[in-house]
Every structure is written in structure tokens, then in C-alpha cells.
C-alpha positions as CSV (number, residue, x, y, z in Angstrom):
1,M,0.0,-0.1,-0.2
2,K,1.3,3.7,-1.0
3,K,1.9,5.9,2.2
4,A,-0.4,8.8,2.0
5,T,1.1,12.0,1.3
6,I,0.7,15.4,3.4
7,S,1.0,18.9,2.5
8,I,1.5,21.7,5.0
9,A,-0.3,25.0,4.4
10,L,0.7,28.3,6.1
11,A,0.2,32.2,5.7
12,T,3.3,34.5,6.5
13,Y,4.2,38.1,6.8
14,N,7.5,39.0,8.2
15,E,8.0,35.9,10.2
16,E,12.0,35.5,10.1
17,T,12.4,35.1,13.8
18,N,9.7,31.9,13.6
19,I,9.8,30.4,10.3
20,A,12.6,28.5,10.3
21,T,11.7,26.8,13.8
22,C,8.4,25.9,12.4
23,L,9.5,24.5,9.2
24,K,12.7,22.5,10.7
25,A,9.8,20.6,12.6
26,I,7.9,19.7,9.5
27,S,11.0,18.6,7.2
28,W,9.4,15.4,6.8
29,A,6.3,16.6,5.0
30,D,6.0,15.9,1.1
31,E,4.7,19.4,0.2
32,I,4.9,22.9,1.9
33,I,3.0,25.8,0.7
34,I,3.4,29.2,2.0
35,V,1.3,32.4,0.8
36,D,3.4,35.0,1.7
37,G,2.0,38.8,2.2
38,Q,5.0,40.4,0.6
39,S,7.1,40.0,3.5
40,T,10.0,42.8,3.9
41,D,12.5,40.7,6.0
42,N,14.2,37.5,5.5
43,T,11.0,35.1,5.8
44,V,10.8,34.2,2.1
45,P,14.7,33.3,1.7
46,I,14.6,31.1,5.1
47,A,11.5,29.1,3.6
48,K,13.1,28.6,0.3
49,K,15.8,27.0,2.4
50,Y,13.5,24.1,3.5
51,K,12.1,24.1,-0.1
52,A,8.9,25.4,0.5
53,K,6.7,26.7,-2.6
54,I,5.9,30.1,-2.0
55,I,2.9,32.2,-3.6
56,S,3.3,36.2,-3.1
57,T,0.3,38.1,-2.6
58,P,-0.4,41.6,-0.9
59,N,-0.8,41.2,2.7
60,L,-4.6,40.9,3.4
61,K,-6.1,42.3,6.4
62,M,-8.1,39.0,6.9
63,F,-5.0,36.6,7.2
64,H,-7.3,33.6,7.1
65,T,-8.1,34.5,3.3
66,M,-4.0,34.1,2.8
67,K,-4.3,30.7,4.6
68,Q,-7.3,29.6,2.5
69,M,-4.8,30.4,-0.7
70,A,-2.4,28.2,0.8
71,I,-4.7,25.3,1.3
72,D,-6.3,25.7,-2.1
73,K,-2.8,24.9,-3.7
74,C,-2.3,21.8,-1.5
75,T,-2.0,18.5,-3.6
76,G,-1.5,16.1,-0.4
77,D,-3.8,13.5,0.6
78,W,-3.8,15.5,4.1
79,I,-3.4,18.8,4.7
80,L,-1.7,20.1,7.9
81,Q,-2.4,24.0,8.5
82,L,0.0,25.9,10.6
83,D,0.8,29.5,11.7
84,A,4.6,30.3,11.4
85,D,5.0,30.4,15.3
86,E,3.4,27.3,15.6
87,V,5.9,24.0,16.1
88,V,4.7,20.5,15.6
89,S,6.2,18.5,18.9
90,R,8.1,15.2,18.1
91,K,5.3,13.2,19.3
92,L,2.6,15.0,17.6
93,K,4.8,14.0,14.2
94,D,4.9,10.6,15.5
95,E,1.1,10.5,15.7
96,I,0.7,12.2,12.2
97,Q,3.0,9.6,10.7
98,Q,0.5,6.7,12.0
99,I,-2.1,8.1,10.2
100,L,-0.2,8.8,6.9
101,A,0.7,5.0,7.1
102,K,-2.8,4.2,6.3
103,D,-4.7,4.2,3.4
104,P,-6.9,7.3,3.8
105,Q,-10.0,5.7,2.6
106,S,-9.7,3.4,5.7
107,I,-9.7,6.2,8.1
108,P,-13.4,7.1,8.9
109,Q,-12.6,10.6,10.3
110,N,-12.0,13.5,7.8
111,G,-9.8,15.4,10.1
112,F,-8.8,15.9,13.6
113,W,-8.5,18.6,16.3
114,I,-5.2,19.2,17.8
115,N,-4.7,20.2,21.3
116,R,-2.4,23.6,21.6
117,Q,-0.3,24.5,24.0
118,N,0.0,28.4,24.3
119,F,3.3,30.2,25.2
120,F,3.2,33.7,26.8
121,L,5.9,35.7,28.0
122,T,7.7,33.0,30.0
123,R,5.6,29.7,30.1
124,F,3.0,27.9,28.5
125,L,-0.2,28.7,29.9
126,K,-2.2,26.0,31.4
127,K,-5.3,27.5,32.6
128,G,-7.0,30.8,31.6
129,G,-8.7,29.2,29.0
130,Q,-5.4,28.7,27.4
131,Y,-5.2,24.8,27.3
132,P,-6.0,22.5,25.7
133,D,-7.0,25.0,23.0
134,P,-8.0,22.6,20.5
135,V,-7.6,23.6,16.9
136,A,-8.9,21.8,13.8
137,R,-6.0,21.9,11.6
138,L,-5.4,18.2,10.5
139,Y,-7.5,16.9,7.5
140,K,-8.1,15.0,4.3
141,R,-7.9,17.6,1.1
142,G,-11.1,18.9,0.2
143,Q,-12.6,18.2,3.5
144,G,-11.8,21.1,5.6
145,R,-12.1,25.2,4.8
146,L,-11.6,28.4,6.5
147,P,-14.9,30.5,6.7
148,C,-12.6,33.7,6.3
149,L,-15.1,35.9,8.5
150,S,-13.7,36.3,11.8
151,V,-10.0,36.6,13.2
152,H,-10.4,33.6,15.8
153,E,-12.4,31.5,13.7
154,K,-11.4,27.8,13.6
155,T,-11.3,25.5,10.2
156,D,-14.5,23.8,9.2
157,I,-14.3,20.2,8.7
158,N,-16.7,17.7,7.2
159,P,-17.8,15.6,10.0
160,P,-16.9,12.8,11.5
161,V,-13.7,14.8,13.1
162,G,-11.5,13.0,15.6
163,Q,-9.1,14.0,18.1
164,L,-5.3,13.6,18.4
165,Q,-3.6,12.9,21.5
166,N,-0.3,15.1,21.3
167,D,0.2,18.8,21.4
168,L,1.0,21.6,18.7
169,L,3.3,24.0,20.2
170,H,2.3,27.7,20.1
171,Y,4.9,30.3,20.6
172,A,3.0,33.3,19.9
173,D,3.7,35.6,22.5
174,R,7.5,35.6,23.7
175,D,7.5,39.2,24.8
176,L,4.6,42.0,25.6
177,P,5.1,44.3,22.8
178,H,4.4,41.4,20.5
179,F,1.3,40.7,22.5
180,L,0.2,44.3,22.2
181,A,0.7,44.6,18.7
182,K,-1.4,41.6,18.0
183,N,-4.1,43.0,20.1
184,N,-3.9,46.1,18.3
185,R,-4.8,44.3,15.0
186,Y,-7.3,42.3,16.6
187,T,-9.1,45.4,18.0
188,D,-9.0,47.0,14.7
189,L,-11.0,44.0,13.2
190,M,-13.3,44.0,16.3
191,A,-13.9,47.7,15.6
192,Q,-14.8,47.3,11.6
193,K,-17.1,44.5,13.0
194,L,-18.9,46.8,15.1
195,K,-19.3,49.3,12.2
196,Q,-20.8,46.7,9.9
197,Q,-23.0,45.6,12.7
198,K,-23.8,49.6,13.0
199,L,-23.7,49.5,16.7
200,K,-25.6,52.3,18.5
201,I,-23.7,54.6,20.6
202,N,-25.9,55.2,23.4
203,P,-25.4,54.5,27.6
204,V,-26.3,50.9,27.3
205,S,-23.5,50.1,24.7
206,L,-21.1,52.6,26.6
207,I,-21.4,50.4,29.7
208,N,-21.5,47.3,28.2
209,Y,-18.2,47.9,26.4
210,H,-16.6,50.0,28.9
211,L,-17.4,48.0,32.0
212,I,-19.6,44.8,31.6
213,K,-17.7,42.8,29.1
214,P,-14.1,43.9,30.4
215,A,-15.5,42.8,33.7
216,T,-16.8,39.6,32.4
217,I,-13.8,38.7,30.3
218,F,-11.2,39.1,33.3
219,F,-13.5,37.4,35.7
220,Q,-13.8,34.1,33.3
221,I,-10.2,34.0,32.6
222,Y,-8.4,34.7,35.7
223,F,-11.0,33.2,38.2
224,R,-13.5,30.8,36.4
225,H,-10.7,29.5,34.2
226,L,-8.0,29.5,36.7
227,G,-5.5,32.1,35.0
228,I,-4.6,32.8,38.7
229,V,-2.5,29.6,38.7
230,D,-0.2,30.9,35.6
231,G,1.2,33.2,38.1
232,L,2.4,37.2,36.6
233,P,1.8,36.0,33.1
234,G,-1.6,34.7,33.8
235,L,-2.7,38.0,35.3
236,I,-1.4,40.1,32.6
237,F,-2.8,37.8,29.8
238,A,-6.3,38.3,31.9
239,Y,-5.9,42.1,32.0
240,Y,-5.0,42.8,28.5
241,S,-7.5,40.5,26.9
242,A,-10.4,42.0,29.3
243,L,-9.4,45.5,27.7
244,C,-10.1,44.4,24.0
245,P,-13.7,44.9,23.8
246,R,-13.2,48.4,25.5
247,T,-10.3,49.5,23.1
248,A,-12.6,48.1,20.1
249,F,-15.3,50.3,21.2
250,I,-13.2,53.6,21.7
251,K,-11.8,53.0,18.1
252,Y,-15.3,52.4,16.7
253,Q,-16.6,55.5,18.8
254,T,-13.8,58.0,18.3
255,H,-12.8,57.1,14.3
256,L,-16.3,56.3,12.9
257,R,-16.9,59.7,11.0
258,S,-13.2,60.1,10.2
259,G,-12.9,56.9,8.0
260,F,-10.1,55.2,10.4
261,V,-12.5,52.2,10.8
262,K,-12.4,50.7,7.1
263,H,-14.1,48.1,5.5
């Protein structure tokens, strides 16, 4: 029986600090497809060293659109969708290769959820709703697709969908400036969504976005989901995450008529 093939799908923009570590961990893949948003650093030269196929495109605000472009170009029997700051652990690689050793038609699942460990400042967060953080990333070609509607969306996989046992390592936020820059992009998109919804600015929305939503998010992350167990990183993560709806609302409120919040 011929071994099943696997393609890796990524989208990148200025990921020179992450891309080598990511690609080194998937050097066993049959194909690596990268849609790059015209990076201005060494992302592309580094990726080419790992024999990745590069597709250049203008960097899109909705980054998932670029990810879907990469997915559409994959030719393997299976597709593993990754971000440049993610690393396939050795145990996860072994588990995936066990799947590849089988005939895809003999596997009832069309795809698999993978638990993800999220690194924040000094450690992998174990609480605060940040673990196990399941993501739908491994699926048979043609059985998974990104809706490309939300920055936090997950891949839609045609059922049935299974669960892998080993973790994907996500080195998203090694320092606070990087985390805050990412939050700035997220709140831009959140503000755009508020504009699309034509949210009314009145006392109810002011109280909701300035007080209720931030307090609720902080309580859920830090107390309900035990973010307090993760020490100072857990507190910082809960605090700045809680500020996101307030920041998005302020951007929407302040710049609604100036054209800053764009479609």
C-alpha cells in the first residue's frame, strides 16, 4: 500500500524569527505551501531553504484569506494547516505519521482536532482557557475550509472529526510588545465588525463595552478558568484580554466618522 502524502499550508508576513523553527519541525512533509504577504524581511529566503513553495500576494487584513489560498494549492492526501509561530512536537509528528501510514479511505474521520499549548511571556499557559485550546488543523484534502469571516475562527471540517492525543506548540507571545501589537490588530478588526453591525452608541453600549464586557472577560479568564494559577503571565494575559472590547469600542466610537475604521 502506498503511503499517504501530506501538505503543509501556511500564510506568512515578516516571520523571519519564527519560520525556520516551524519548518525544521515539518521537514518530513511531502509538500510545504506558503502564501506570503510580500514580507519585507528574510521570511521568504529562509523558507526557500526548506524547499517551501512560495506564493506571493499583497498582505491581506483578513489573514485567513491567505491561509485558505495556501490550502487551495495543496496537493497532498492530507493537509496540516499551521501558523509560522507553531511547532509540531516530536510526539505529534509520530502520531501524524501513523495516520499517514494508513490508506486515507480506511480512516473514518475526515479530520482531527489538535490540542495546542500557548506560550505567553515566560511559560506555556495551562489555565485561563488557554489549554487545551483545540484547533482543527489536520484533515483530508477537500474536507476542510476556513470561513474567512473572523480573526479567531477555526477550520470547518466535514464530520466525522477525531481528536489527536499529542500537542501542537504555539510560541505566539514571547514578549509583551508583540502581544500588544497583535491585540492592536485584533481590536482593529473588532472595530470594523462593530461598524458593520452599525452598533448604536448610547448609554447601554457604553456601559456594556467599557464595564460589563471587560469585567466579564477578566473574571472568566482569571477566576473561572483559573488563570490565577499561571502566576504573573496569567494575570497580564487576563488583564489585556479584558481590555480588547473596550479598545475596539473606543476605536469605533472615536473614528467612526473619520474613516479610520475601514471595511
